[in-house]
C-alpha positions as CSV (number, residue, x, y, z in Angstrom):
1,X,6.3,19.4,-1.0
2,X,2.9,20.1,0.5
3,X,0.2,21.7,-1.7
4,X,-2.4,24.2,-0.3
5,X,-5.2,25.8,-2.2
6,X,-4.6,29.1,-0.4
7,X,-3.4,30.7,2.9
8,X,-6.7,29.8,4.6
9,X,-6.3,26.2,3.6
10,X,-2.7,26.2,4.9
11,X,-3.9,27.6,8.2
12,X,-6.5,24.9,8.5
13,X,-3.9,22.2,8.1
14,X,-1.6,23.9,10.6
15,X,-4.5,24.1,13.1
16,X,-5.2,20.4,12.7
17,X,-1.5,19.7,13.5
18,X,-1.8,21.7,16.8
19,X,-4.5,19.5,18.3
20,X,-3.8,17.0,21.1
21,X,-4.7,14.2,18.8
22,X,-2.1,15.2,16.2
23,X,0.6,16.1,18.7
24,X,0.2,12.9,20.7
25,X,-0.6,10.7,17.7
26,X,-2.7,8.5,20.0
27,X,-4.9,7.0,17.2
28,X,-1.8,5.6,15.5
29,X,-0.3,4.4,18.8
30,X,-3.5,2.7,19.6
31,X,-3.7,1.1,16.2
32,X,-0.1,-0.2,16.5
33,X,-0.8,-1.7,19.9
34,X,-4.0,-3.2,18.6
35,X,-2.4,-4.8,15.5
36,X,0.5,-6.3,17.5
37,X,-1.8,-7.5,20.3
38,X,-4.3,-8.9,17.8
39,X,-1.7,-10.8,15.9
40,X,-0.3,-12.5,19.0
41,X,-3.8,-13.1,20.4
42,X,-5.1,-14.8,17.3
43,X,-2.1,-17.1,16.9
44,X,-1.9,-18.0,20.6
45,X,-5.6,-18.8,20.6
46,X,-5.7,-20.4,17.2
47,X,-6.4,-23.9,18.7
48,X,-9.6,-22.5,20.3
49,X,-10.5,-20.3,17.3
50,X,-9.8,-23.0,14.7
51,X,-7.9,-22.7,11.5
52,X,-10.7,-21.2,9.5
53,X,-11.6,-18.4,11.9
54,X,-7.9,-17.6,12.6
55,X,-7.3,-17.2,8.9
56,X,-10.3,-14.9,8.4
57,X,-9.2,-12.7,11.3
58,X,-5.5,-12.6,10.3
59,X,-6.1,-11.6,6.6
60,X,-7.7,-8.2,7.3
61,X,-5.2,-7.7,10.2
62,X,-2.3,-8.1,7.8
63,X,-4.0,-5.7,5.3
64,X,-4.3,-3.2,8.1
65,X,-0.6,-3.8,9.0
66,X,0.5,-2.9,5.4
67,X,-1.5,0.3,5.7
68,X,0.0,1.0,9.1
69,X,3.5,0.5,7.7
70,X,2.7,3.2,5.1
71,X,1.8,5.6,8.0
72,X,5.1,4.8,9.7
73,X,7.2,5.6,6.7
74,X,5.4,8.9,6.3
75,X,6.4,10.0,9.8
76,X,3.7,8.7,12.1
77,X,3.5,8.2,15.1
78,X,7.0,9.7,15.7
79,X,9.2,12.0,13.6
80,X,12.1,9.6,14.1
81,X,12.9,7.5,11.1
82,X,14.7,5.0,13.3
83,X,11.9,4.6,15.8
84,X,9.3,4.2,13.1
85,X,11.5,1.6,11.4
86,X,11.7,-0.4,14.7
87,X,7.9,-0.1,15.1
88,X,7.2,-1.2,11.5
89,X,9.9,-3.9,11.1
90,X,7.8,-6.9,12.1
91,X,7.4,-9.0,9.0
92,X,3.7,-9.9,9.6
93,X,2.9,-9.6,5.9
94,X,6.2,-11.5,5.1
95,X,7.3,-10.4,1.7
96,X,8.5,-6.8,1.7
97,X,11.2,-5.6,4.1
98,X,10.1,-2.4,5.7
99,X,13.1,-0.4,4.5
100,X,12.6,-1.6,0.9
101,X,9.0,-0.5,1.0
102,X,9.9,2.8,2.7
103,X,12.6,3.8,0.2
104,X,10.7,2.8,-2.9
105,X,7.5,4.4,-1.8
106,X,9.2,7.7,-1.0
107,X,10.6,7.7,-4.5
108,X,7.0,7.1,-5.7
109,X,6.1,10.5,-4.2
110,X,8.1,12.4,-6.9
111,X,4.9,13.8,-8.4
112,X,6.5,14.6,-11.8
113,X,7.4,10.9,-12.2
114,X,4.1,9.3,-11.3
115,X,3.1,6.4,-13.5
116,X,6.3,6.7,-15.6
117,X,7.6,3.1,-16.3
118,X,11.0,2.4,-14.9
119,X,11.0,5.6,-12.9
120,X,8.0,5.4,-10.6
121,X,8.6,2.2,-8.5
122,X,4.9,1.7,-8.2
123,X,4.0,2.1,-11.9
124,X,2.0,-0.7,-13.4
125,X,2.5,0.6,-16.9
126,X,4.9,-0.6,-19.6
127,X,6.9,1.6,-22.0
128,X,5.9,1.4,-25.7
129,X,9.1,-0.5,-26.4
130,X,8.5,-3.1,-23.7
131,X,4.9,-3.5,-24.8
132,X,6.0,-4.1,-28.4
133,X,8.7,-6.6,-27.4
134,X,6.3,-8.6,-25.1
135,X,5.0,-12.0,-26.2
136,X,1.3,-12.6,-26.7
137,X,1.2,-14.4,-23.3
138,X,2.9,-11.6,-21.5
139,X,0.5,-9.0,-23.0
140,X,-2.4,-11.2,-22.0
141,X,-1.2,-11.3,-18.4
142,X,-0.9,-7.5,-18.3
143,X,-4.3,-7.1,-19.8
144,X,-5.7,-9.4,-17.2
145,X,-4.0,-7.4,-14.4
146,X,-5.9,-4.4,-15.6
147,X,-9.2,-6.0,-14.5
148,X,-10.3,-6.0,-10.8
149,X,-10.6,-9.8,-10.7
150,X,-7.3,-10.2,-12.5
151,X,-5.6,-7.8,-10.1
152,X,-6.9,-9.7,-7.1
153,X,-5.8,-13.1,-8.5
154,X,-2.5,-12.4,-10.2
155,X,-1.5,-9.0,-8.9
156,X,0.3,-10.3,-5.9
157,X,2.2,-13.0,-7.8
158,X,3.2,-10.5,-10.5
159,X,4.4,-8.0,-7.9
160,X,6.4,-10.7,-6.0
161,X,7.9,-12.0,-9.2
162,X,9.1,-8.4,-10.1
163,X,10.4,-8.0,-6.6
164,X,12.4,-11.2,-6.8
165,X,13.9,-10.3,-10.2
166,X,14.9,-6.7,-9.1
167,X,16.3,-7.8,-5.7
168,X,18.1,-10.8,-7.1
169,X,20.0,-8.4,-9.4
170,X,21.0,-6.2,-6.5
171,X,22.3,-9.2,-4.6
172,X,24.2,-10.5,-7.6
173,X,25.9,-7.1,-7.8
174,X,27.0,-7.5,-4.2
175,X,25.0,-4.4,-3.1
176,X,25.9,-4.3,0.7
177,X,22.7,-2.5,1.6
178,X,20.6,-5.1,-0.2
179,X,22.5,-8.0,1.5
180,X,22.1,-6.4,5.0
181,X,18.4,-5.7,4.4
182,X,17.5,-9.2,3.2
183,X,19.6,-11.0,5.8
184,X,18.0,-9.0,8.7
185,X,14.6,-9.4,7.2
186,X,15.2,-13.1,6.6
187,X,16.3,-13.7,10.2
188,X,13.3,-11.8,11.7
189,X,10.9,-13.6,9.3
190,X,12.3,-17.0,10.3
191,X,11.9,-16.2,13.9
192,X,8.3,-15.2,13.3
193,X,7.6,-18.4,11.3
194,X,9.2,-20.4,14.1
195,X,6.8,-18.7,16.6
196,X,3.8,-19.6,14.3
197,X,4.9,-23.2,14.1
198,X,5.5,-23.5,17.8
199,X,2.6,-21.6,19.3
200,X,-0.3,-21.9,16.8
201,X,-2.1,-24.6,14.9
202,X,-1.4,-22.9,11.6
203,X,1.2,-24.6,9.4
204,X,3.9,-22.2,8.1
205,X,2.8,-22.9,4.5
206,X,-0.8,-22.0,5.4
207,X,0.3,-18.6,6.8
208,X,2.5,-17.9,3.8
209,X,0.1,-19.0,1.1
210,X,-3.4,-18.7,2.6
211,X,-3.0,-15.6,4.8
212,X,-0.1,-13.4,3.6
213,X,-0.8,-13.7,-0.1
214,X,-4.5,-13.0,0.2
215,X,-3.7,-10.0,2.4
216,X,-1.4,-8.7,-0.3
217,X,-4.0,-9.4,-2.9
218,X,-6.6,-7.3,-1.1
219,X,-4.0,-4.5,-0.6
220,X,-3.5,-4.7,-4.4
221,X,-7.1,-3.6,-4.9
222,X,-6.3,-0.3,-3.3
223,X,-3.6,0.5,-5.8
224,X,-5.6,-0.9,-8.8
225,X,-6.6,2.5,-10.0
226,X,-4.8,5.0,-7.7
227,X,-3.0,6.6,-10.6
228,X,-3.5,7.2,-14.3
229,X,-1.2,8.7,-17.0
230,X,-1.9,12.4,-17.6
231,X,0.0,15.4,-18.8
232,X,-0.7,17.3,-15.6
233,X,0.9,15.6,-12.5
234,X,-2.0,16.6,-10.1
235,X,-4.5,14.9,-12.4
236,X,-2.7,11.5,-12.1
237,X,-4.0,10.7,-8.6
238,X,-7.5,9.4,-7.7
239,X,-10.0,10.5,-5.2
240,X,-11.9,7.3,-4.2
241,X,-15.0,7.9,-2.1
242,X,-15.0,4.4,-0.6
243,X,-17.2,3.1,2.2
244,X,-16.0,2.7,5.7
245,X,-14.8,-0.9,5.7
246,X,-12.3,-0.1,2.9
247,X,-11.4,3.2,4.4
248,X,-10.6,1.5,7.6
249,X,-8.5,-1.3,6.0
250,X,-6.6,1.2,3.9
251,X,-6.4,4.0,6.5
252,X,-8.2,6.5,4.3
253,X,-5.6,6.2,1.5
254,X,-8.5,6.1,-0.9
255,X,-8.4,9.9,-0.7
256,X,-5.2,9.5,-2.5
257,X,-4.7,12.9,-4.1
258,X,-5.1,14.4,-0.6
259,X,-2.4,12.1,0.6
260,X,0.0,13.0,-2.3
261,X,-0.6,16.7,-1.9
262,X,-0.3,16.6,1.9
263,X,2.0,13.5,2.6
264,X,2.6,14.5,6.2
265,X,-1.1,14.5,7.1
266,X,-2.1,11.6,9.3
267,X,-4.6,8.9,8.2
268,X,-7.3,10.1,10.7
269,X,-7.3,13.6,9.2
270,X,-7.6,12.7,5.6
271,X,-11.4,12.4,5.4
272,X,-12.0,15.8,7.2
273,X,-9.5,17.6,5.0
274,X,-11.2,16.1,1.9
275,X,-14.7,17.0,3.0
276,X,-13.8,20.6,3.8
277,X,-12.7,21.3,0.2
278,X,-14.3,18.5,-1.7
279,X,-15.2,20.5,-4.8
280,X,-11.7,22.0,-5.0
281,X,-10.0,18.6,-4.7
282,X,-12.2,17.2,-7.4
283,X,-11.4,20.1,-9.7
284,X,-7.7,19.7,-9.0
285,X,-7.9,16.0,-9.9
286,X,-9.5,16.9,-13.2
287,X,-12.6,14.9,-12.1
288,X,-10.6,11.8,-11.4
289,X,-13.1,10.5,-8.9
290,X,-14.3,6.9,-8.2
291,X,-17.4,6.3,-6.1
292,X,-16.0,3.4,-4.1
293,X,-14.4,0.1,-4.9
294,X,-17.8,-1.4,-5.7
295,X,-18.0,0.9,-8.7
296,X,-14.6,-0.3,-9.9
297,X,-15.8,-3.9,-9.5
298,X,-19.1,-3.3,-11.4
299,X,-17.4,-1.5,-14.3
300,X,-14.0,-3.2,-14.5
301,X,-14.4,-6.5,-12.7
302,X,-13.8,-8.3,-16.0
303,X,-13.0,-5.5,-18.4
304,X,-9.5,-3.8,-18.5
305,X,-9.7,-0.3,-17.0
306,X,-7.1,1.1,-19.4
307,X,-4.1,-0.1,-21.5
308,X,-1.0,-1.5,-19.9
309,X,1.0,0.5,-22.4
310,X,1.9,4.0,-21.1
311,X,0.6,6.6,-23.6
312,X,3.5,9.0,-23.2
313,X,6.5,6.7,-22.8
């Protein structure tokens, strides 16, 4: 459900949607073409580029792809769920099937459940019971994951471990949807890895461990402090006034409250919509504002940003 400050604000959003840019979605189409073309171009020219440069080019490209998949599941560049699924199905980032990401992320958009452990699929908090039952080692790992450095180093392995545990249970329960999803994702991923082995100088292990994992680790920085526990749902989501390199990689999702309040708004309109009503957005967030990812690093690079234990659950 979209949120508007008033009728004038609603009219502004509707006017944005009537422009040629929004109707044609040409920025998103251009980005899709660029990512696909860039991925193939880098791999096919990897012998000339060298392993190091190819790696340095592919990592941000995969981060951008993860952000682009997020746009697709929110209805861009087409309103067809099926067409967007086809466009976003390429497993460039390897680990998450598109449909799994789509379905879990849309559940995450239930505002009343944000950050609730076991309900919000993207919550990084534990219930009080789980926290009490955890070992000293497990608690230490969760505390480490609450620092920026820890999130970058162990965030991806922790997320993939949780993914494997949850999906293994679905497969053991003979969930037909899970089996179909993982079989189709596995086939397409094997074809992609075969292409990499055949047409590039990058070993498959290199792509898996030194490209896709670092890309996921960078993406984990975006979600490091996107949400916080709060009694009021609208004050659980951050406004991160990040610099342009991060905004580009994350397709402006740093303006996260704007995205949650207006989930149908395309990535290229988020900054303008935020700037037009900046003070109102900040007030709505309860002052939940971060002045860029550099601020997060300086303050919480080595210090936990909050407790892994959810204060209300």
